[in-house]
LUMVO-135184 format. One record per residue (C-alpha): residue number from 0; residue in three letters; z, x, y. Coordinates in steps of 0.02 Angstrom, whole numbers, plus 50000, padded with zeros to 5 digits. Layout:
BEGIN
@i->NUM	aa->ALA	zz->Z	xx->X	yy->Y
...
This chain:
BEGIN
@i->0	aa->MET	zz->49827	xx->49105	yy->50506
@i->1	aa->PRO	zz->49931	xx->49245	yy->50429
@i->2	aa->LEU	zz->49863	xx->49320	yy->50269
@i->3	aa->LEU	zz->50037	xx->49358	yy->50202
@i->4	aa->THR	zz->50195	xx->49263	yy->50243
@i->5	aa->VAL	zz->50366	xx->49317	yy->50176
@i->6	aa->GLU	zz->50511	xx->49197	yy->50206
@i->7	aa->GLY	zz->50695	xx->49220	yy->50164
@i->8	aa->LEU	zz->50658	xx->49342	yy->50023
@i->9	aa->GLY	zz->50808	xx->49406	yy->49925
@i->10	aa->ILE	zz->50863	xx->49479	yy->49758
@i->11	aa->ASP	zz->51027	xx->49533	yy->49680
@i->12	aa->PHE	zz->51063	xx->49672	yy->49556
@i->13	aa->GLY	zz->51229	xx->49663	yy->49464
@i->14	aa->GLY	zz->51305	xx->49554	yy->49598
@i->15	aa->LEU	zz->51245	xx->49669	yy->49737
@i->16	aa->ARG	zz->51126	xx->49593	yy->49865
@i->17	aa->ALA	zz->50988	xx->49723	yy->49865
@i->18	aa->VAL	zz->50878	xx->49623	yy->49985
@i->19	aa->ASN	zz->50933	xx->49470	yy->50080
@i->20	aa->ASP	zz->50842	xx->49344	yy->50191
@i->21	aa->VAL	zz->50694	xx->49454	yy->50240
@i->22	aa->GLY	zz->50543	xx->49375	yy->50322
@i->23	aa->PHE	zz->50386	xx->49426	yy->50416
@i->24	aa->GLN	zz->50198	xx->49396	yy->50425
@i->25	aa->VAL	zz->50044	xx->49506	yy->50410
@i->26	aa->GLU	zz->49878	xx->49458	yy->50490
@i->27	aa->PRO	zz->49706	xx->49512	yy->50427
@i->28	aa->GLY	zz->49666	xx->49687	yy->50492
@i->29	aa->GLU	zz->49846	xx->49715	yy->50548
@i->30	aa->ILE	zz->49955	xx->49863	yy->50499
@i->31	aa->VAL	zz->50137	xx->49816	yy->50470
@i->32	aa->ALA	zz->50262	xx->49953	yy->50425
@i->33	aa->VAL	zz->50429	xx->49927	yy->50339
@i->34	aa->ILE	zz->50553	xx->50065	yy->50380
@i->35	aa->GLY	zz->50736	xx->50100	yy->50348
@i->36	aa->PRO	zz->50853	xx->50230	yy->50274
@i->37	aa->ASN	zz->50855	xx->50272	yy->50088
@i->38	aa->GLY	zz->50926	xx->50126	yy->49991
@i->39	aa->ALA	zz->50880	xx->50000	yy->50125
@i->40	aa->GLY	zz->50781	xx->49896	yy->50000
@i->41	aa->LYS	zz->50603	xx->49939	yy->50054
@i->42	aa->THR	zz->50529	xx->49971	yy->49882
@i->43	aa->THR	zz->50627	xx->49825	yy->49809
@i->44	aa->LEU	zz->50548	xx->49715	yy->49942
@i->45	aa->PHE	zz->50375	xx->49782	yy->49894
@i->46	aa->ASN	zz->50411	xx->49748	yy->49711
@i->47	aa->MET	zz->50454	xx->49566	yy->49749
@i->48	aa->ILE	zz->50299	xx->49540	yy->49855
@i->49	aa->SER	zz->50184	xx->49622	yy->49727
@i->50	aa->GLY	zz->50256	xx->49529	yy->49577
@i->51	aa->ALA	zz->50350	xx->49671	yy->49491
@i->52	aa->TYR	zz->50515	xx->49580	yy->49527
@i->53	aa->ARG	zz->50545	xx->49393	yy->49535
@i->54	aa->PRO	zz->50644	xx->49352	yy->49694
@i->55	aa->ALA	zz->50808	xx->49258	yy->49678
@i->56	aa->ARG	zz->50777	xx->49177	yy->49846
@i->57	aa->GLY	zz->50635	xx->49148	yy->49967
@i->58	aa->THR	zz->50447	xx->49130	yy->49958
@i->59	aa->VAL	zz->50290	xx->49235	yy->49966
@i->60	aa->THR	zz->50130	xx->49151	yy->50026
@i->61	aa->LEU	zz->49958	xx->49232	yy->50015
@i->62	aa->ASP	zz->49822	xx->49152	yy->50119
@i->63	aa->GLY	zz->49910	xx->48984	yy->50114
@i->64	aa->GLU	zz->49945	xx->48989	yy->49926
@i->65	aa->ALA	zz->50124	xx->49004	yy->49858
@i->66	aa->VAL	zz->50126	xx->49160	yy->49748
@i->67	aa->THR	zz->50313	xx->49195	yy->49734
@i->68	aa->GLY	zz->50349	xx->49290	yy->49573
@i->69	aa->MET	zz->50167	xx->49285	yy->49518
@i->70	aa->ALA	zz->50117	xx->49426	yy->49398
@i->71	aa->PRO	zz->50034	xx->49579	yy->49477
@i->72	aa->HIS	zz->49867	xx->49554	yy->49388
@i->73	aa->LEU	zz->49857	xx->49376	yy->49453
@i->74	aa->LEU	zz->49898	xx->49434	yy->49629
@i->75	aa->ALA	zz->49761	xx->49566	yy->49612
@i->76	aa->ARG	zz->49635	xx->49430	yy->49575
@i->77	aa->ARG	zz->49691	xx->49343	yy->49734
@i->78	aa->GLY	zz->49665	xx->49498	yy->49840
@i->79	aa->MET	zz->49827	xx->49598	yy->49835
@i->80	aa->SER	zz->49828	xx->49781	yy->49784
@i->81	aa->ARG	zz->49959	xx->49918	yy->49799
@i->82	aa->THR	zz->49999	xx->50101	yy->49776
@i->83	aa->PHE	zz->50165	xx->50176	yy->49720
@i->84	aa->GLN	zz->50289	xx->50308	yy->49777
@i->85	aa->ASN	zz->50251	xx->50410	yy->49621
@i->86	aa->LEU	zz->50068	xx->50446	yy->49593
@i->87	aa->GLN	zz->49985	xx->50341	yy->49458
@i->88	aa->ILE	zz->49837	xx->50457	yy->49432
@i->89	aa->PHE	zz->49757	xx->50503	yy->49265
@i->90	aa->GLN	zz->49770	xx->50692	yy->49281
@i->91	aa->ASN	zz->49662	xx->50727	yy->49127
@i->92	aa->MET	zz->49516	xx->50626	yy->49196
@i->93	aa->THR	zz->49391	xx->50670	yy->49331
@i->94	aa->VAL	zz->49407	xx->50607	yy->49509
@i->95	aa->LEU	zz->49259	xx->50490	yy->49480
@i->96	aa->GLU	zz->49333	xx->50423	yy->49318
@i->97	aa->ASN	zz->49495	xx->50384	yy->49408
@i->98	aa->ALA	zz->49401	xx->50287	yy->49541
@i->99	aa->MET	zz->49300	xx->50198	yy->49407
@i->100	aa->SER	zz->49461	xx->50145	yy->49319
@i->101	aa->GLY	zz->49502	xx->50039	yy->49470
@i->102	aa->CYS	zz->49327	xx->49964	yy->49474
@i->103	aa->HIS	zz->49338	xx->49914	yy->49290
@i->104	aa->LEU	zz->49474	xx->49788	yy->49332
@i->105	aa->LYS	zz->49344	xx->49682	yy->49422
@i->106	aa->GLU	zz->49212	xx->49691	yy->49287
@i->107	aa->ARG	zz->49163	xx->49538	yy->49185
@i->108	aa->GLY	zz->49109	xx->49629	yy->49028
@i->109	aa->ASN	zz->49073	xx->49584	yy->48848
@i->110	aa->LEU	zz->49166	xx->49683	yy->48715
@i->111	aa->LEU	zz->49024	xx->49685	yy->48588
@i->112	aa->ALA	zz->48899	xx->49736	yy->48720
@i->113	aa->ASP	zz->49012	xx->49879	yy->48772
@i->114	aa->LEU	zz->49043	xx->49936	yy->48592
@i->115	aa->PHE	zz->48856	xx->49946	yy->48554
@i->116	aa->ALA	zz->48804	xx->50010	yy->48727
@i->117	aa->MET	zz->48686	xx->49866	yy->48753
@i->118	aa->PRO	zz->48578	xx->49857	yy->48912
@i->119	aa->GLY	zz->48701	xx->49742	yy->49001
@i->120	aa->SER	zz->48842	xx->49863	yy->48967
@i->121	aa->ARG	zz->48742	xx->50014	yy->49027
@i->122	aa->ARG	zz->48695	xx->49920	yy->49186
@i->123	aa->ARG	zz->48879	xx->49877	yy->49221
@i->124	aa->THR	zz->48929	xx->50058	yy->49194
@i->125	aa->ALA	zz->48796	xx->50116	yy->49318
@i->126	aa->GLU	zz->48853	xx->49987	yy->49445
@i->127	aa->THR	zz->49034	xx->50038	yy->49422
@i->128	aa->ARG	zz->48990	xx->50221	yy->49444
@i->129	aa->ALA	zz->48895	xx->50183	yy->49605
@i->130	aa->ALA	zz->49039	xx->50078	yy->49673
@i->131	aa->ALA	zz->49164	xx->50216	yy->49630
@i->132	aa->MET	zz->49058	xx->50346	yy->49718
@i->133	aa->GLN	zz->49054	xx->50238	yy->49875
@i->134	aa->LEU	zz->49244	xx->50230	yy->49870
@i->135	aa->LEU	zz->49258	xx->50418	yy->49851
@i->136	aa->GLU	zz->49141	xx->50440	yy->49999
@i->137	aa->ARG	zz->49253	xx->50325	yy->50100
@i->138	aa->VAL	zz->49410	xx->50426	yy->50063
@i->139	aa->GLY	zz->49324	xx->50595	yy->50084
@i->140	aa->LEU	zz->49322	xx->50645	yy->49900
@i->141	aa->ALA	zz->49139	xx->50623	yy->49851
@i->142	aa->ARG	zz->49111	xx->50811	yy->49835
@i->143	aa->ALA	zz->49256	xx->50820	yy->49712
@i->144	aa->ALA	zz->49192	xx->50678	yy->49602
@i->145	aa->ASP	zz->49162	xx->50786	yy->49447
@i->146	aa->LYS	zz->49320	xx->50889	yy->49463
@i->147	aa->ASP	zz->49475	xx->50856	yy->49359
@i->148	aa->ALA	zz->49602	xx->50756	yy->49458
@i->149	aa->SER	zz->49732	xx->50888	yy->49415
@i->150	aa->SER	zz->49637	xx->51013	yy->49525
@i->151	aa->LEU	zz->49660	xx->50911	yy->49685
@i->152	aa->SER	zz->49789	xx->50944	yy->49819
@i->153	aa->TYR	zz->49933	xx->50821	yy->49834
@i->154	aa->GLY	zz->49859	xx->50742	yy->49989
@i->155	aa->ALA	zz->49691	xx->50720	yy->49903
@i->156	aa->LEU	zz->49778	xx->50637	yy->49756
@i->157	aa->LYS	zz->49858	xx->50515	yy->49877
@i->158	aa->ARG	zz->49686	xx->50472	yy->49946
@i->159	aa->LEU	zz->49619	xx->50453	yy->49769
@i->160	aa->GLU	zz->49755	xx->50327	yy->49730
@i->161	aa->ILE	zz->49709	xx->50229	yy->49887
@i->162	aa->ALA	zz->49527	xx->50232	yy->49831
@i->163	aa->ARG	zz->49575	xx->50159	yy->49664
@i->164	aa->ALA	zz->49677	xx->50022	yy->49749
@i->165	aa->LEU	zz->49528	xx->49983	yy->49861
@i->166	aa->ALA	zz->49418	xx->49964	yy->49706
@i->167	aa->LEU	zz->49497	xx->49792	yy->49684
@i->168	aa->GLU	zz->49420	xx->49742	yy->49852
@i->169	aa->PRO	zz->49589	xx->49683	yy->49916
@i->170	aa->ARG	zz->49620	xx->49574	yy->50067
@i->171	aa->ILE	zz->49793	xx->49651	yy->50083
@i->172	aa->LEU	zz->49843	xx->49828	yy->50030
@i->173	aa->LEU	zz->50024	xx->49878	yy->50001
@i->174	aa->LEU	zz->50054	xx->50065	yy->50024
@i->175	aa->ASP	zz->50220	xx->50135	yy->49963
@i->176	aa->GLU	zz->50251	xx->50299	yy->50058
@i->177	aa->PRO	zz->50067	xx->50352	yy->50066
@i->178	aa->ALA	zz->50106	xx->50513	yy->50163
@i->179	aa->ALA	zz->50261	xx->50567	yy->50065
@i->180	aa->GLY	zz->50251	xx->50750	yy->50016
@i->181	aa->CYS	zz->50095	xx->50782	yy->50122
@i->182	aa->ASN	zz->50076	xx->50920	yy->50250
@i->183	aa->ALA	zz->50024	xx->50887	yy->50430
@i->184	aa->VAL	zz->49837	xx->50897	yy->50395
@i->185	aa->GLU	zz->49848	xx->50786	yy->50241
@i->186	aa->THR	zz->49954	xx->50660	yy->50337
@i->187	aa->GLN	zz->49823	xx->50651	yy->50474
@i->188	aa->GLU	zz->49687	xx->50619	yy->50344
@i->189	aa->ILE	zz->49787	xx->50475	yy->50272
@i->190	aa->ASP	zz->49825	xx->50411	yy->50447
@i->191	aa->HIS	zz->49638	xx->50401	yy->50484
@i->192	aa->LEU	zz->49601	xx->50322	yy->50315
@i->193	aa->ILE	zz->49731	xx->50184	yy->50338
@i->194	aa->ALA	zz->49666	xx->50146	yy->50512
@i->195	aa->ASP	zz->49488	xx->50139	yy->50445
@i->196	aa->VAL	zz->49536	xx->50018	yy->50307
@i->197	aa->ALA	zz->49625	xx->49905	yy->50431
@i->198	aa->LYS	zz->49473	xx->49906	yy->50546
@i->199	aa->SER	zz->49371	xx->49834	yy->50402
@i->200	aa->GLY	zz->49484	xx->49680	yy->50406
@i->201	aa->VAL	zz->49602	xx->49724	yy->50263
@i->202	aa->ALA	zz->49785	xx->49688	yy->50302
@i->203	aa->ILE	zz->49900	xx->49838	yy->50274
@i->204	aa->LEU	zz->50084	xx->49830	yy->50229
@i->205	aa->LEU	zz->50163	xx->50001	yy->50211
@i->206	aa->VAL	zz->50330	xx->50084	yy->50179
@i->207	aa->GLU	zz->50338	xx->50256	yy->50259
@i->208	aa->HIS	zz->50469	xx->50383	yy->50316
@i->209	aa->ASP	zz->50353	xx->50484	yy->50429
@i->210	aa->MET	zz->50398	xx->50406	yy->50595
@i->211	aa->LYS	zz->50258	xx->50492	yy->50690
@i->212	aa->LEU	zz->50131	xx->50412	yy->50575
@i->213	aa->VAL	zz->50218	xx->50243	yy->50582
@i->214	aa->MET	zz->50224	xx->50242	yy->50771
@i->215	aa->ARG	zz->50042	xx->50296	yy->50786
@i->216	aa->ILE	zz->49958	xx->50170	yy->50673
@i->217	aa->SER	zz->50072	xx->50017	yy->50658
@i->218	aa->ASN	zz->50042	xx->49855	yy->50752
@i->219	aa->HIS	zz->50212	xx->49787	yy->50699
@i->220	aa->ILE	zz->50368	xx->49864	yy->50620
@i->221	aa->VAL	zz->50503	xx->49782	yy->50514
@i->222	aa->VAL	zz->50667	xx->49878	yy->50499
@i->223	aa->LEU	zz->50783	xx->49858	yy->50349
@i->224	aa->ASP	zz->50961	xx->49920	yy->50330
@i->225	aa->ARG	zz->51064	xx->49884	yy->50174
@i->226	aa->GLY	zz->50941	xx->49751	yy->50121
@i->227	aa->GLU	zz->50945	xx->49656	yy->50285
@i->228	aa->LYS	zz->50812	xx->49646	yy->50420
@i->229	aa->ILE	zz->50896	xx->49715	yy->50576
@i->230	aa->ALA	zz->50745	xx->49724	yy->50692
@i->231	aa->ALA	zz->50560	xx->49687	yy->50705
@i->232	aa->GLY	zz->50428	xx->49708	yy->50838
@i->233	aa->LYS	zz->50299	xx->49823	yy->50913
@i->234	aa->PRO	zz->50326	xx->50011	yy->50889
@i->235	aa->GLU	zz->50387	xx->50039	yy->51067
@i->236	aa->GLN	zz->50513	xx->49898	yy->51050
@i->237	aa->VAL	zz->50581	xx->49959	yy->50885
@i->238	aa->ALA	zz->50593	xx->50141	yy->50943
@i->239	aa->ARG	zz->50709	xx->50088	yy->51084
@i->240	aa->ASP	zz->50814	xx->49961	yy->50988
@i->241	aa->PRO	zz->50997	xx->50020	yy->50986
@i->242	aa->LYS	zz->51028	xx->49945	yy->50813
@i->243	aa->VAL	zz->50880	xx->50039	yy->50741
@i->244	aa->ILE	zz->50932	xx->50203	yy->50821
@i->245	aa->GLU	zz->51109	xx->50184	yy->50755
@i->246	aa->ALA	zz->51060	xx->50132	yy->50580
@i->247	aa->TYR	zz->50908	xx->50239	yy->50548
@i->248	aa->LEU	zz->50815	xx->50335	yy->50681
@i->249	aa->GLY	zz->50949	xx->50450	yy->50748
@i->250	aa->VAL	zz->50924	xx->50569	yy->50892
@i->251	aa->GLN	zz->50787	xx->50678	yy->50815
@i->252	aa->ALA	zz->50687	xx->50532	yy->50746
@i->253	aa->LYS	zz->50704	xx->50445	yy->50914
@i->254	aa->GLU	zz->50626	xx->50597	yy->50997
@i->255	aa->ASP	zz->50486	xx->50599	yy->50866
@i->256	aa->ALA	zz->50451	xx->50416	yy->50895
@i->257	aa->GLY	zz->50448	xx->50442	yy->51082
@i->258	aa->HIS	zz->50324	xx->50586	yy->51065
@i->259	aa->ALA	zz->50215	xx->50482	yy->50950
@i->260	aa->LEU	zz->50210	xx->50344	yy->51080
@i->261	aa->GLY	zz->50160	xx->50469	yy->51212
């Protein structure tokens, strides 16, 4: 049974159909990429799925439950987490504190106990710190735990944001351009991290412009152009689809995709 099902999703802005009649499914442990040129509606689609926008048409189903238009915090409780194009990192906090901020969302605390640092509160803080350290270990940032987040490289900040999203223990993780702005080494680190998360059974839905990364790690690709789904399939099918090449890939990107496929 698919973990996420999107059917006929659409939204209009000022009479313009930004996204129209888009549908696909994501299975547990599967990596599905959404690609398309700038303005194709990829982030708008993410915003509808994750509850930031209420769709005008269509449905979103999470593990058999209708969640169309549900608020992001309610979706988070049901196992959906996401990252954003623009980093949402607390630069004036340490790396560990940033990771802990994601863990806090799952805590069941008592305000009075926290205010007076009672034993239960101290125990929760210790548990949260331990959980955050495990996440940092997973994304390769444990040694930087006590450093200010502002001292990290851009690629490391991207991995820190993924760690914070994983703190919610999601069943599906939405990644909005996780490798954007990263160099080749940083992109490879994120590539390996995404694959590792998927191997643990978490479903991955990502928007990404780096076609080499998309072709390497994706099980399935959905292609948007001007808000419409124009193609979908396995990486090798999409890379050779004439409509995709015309609308998005172009000659150079076609060559990149071919190299990525070997």
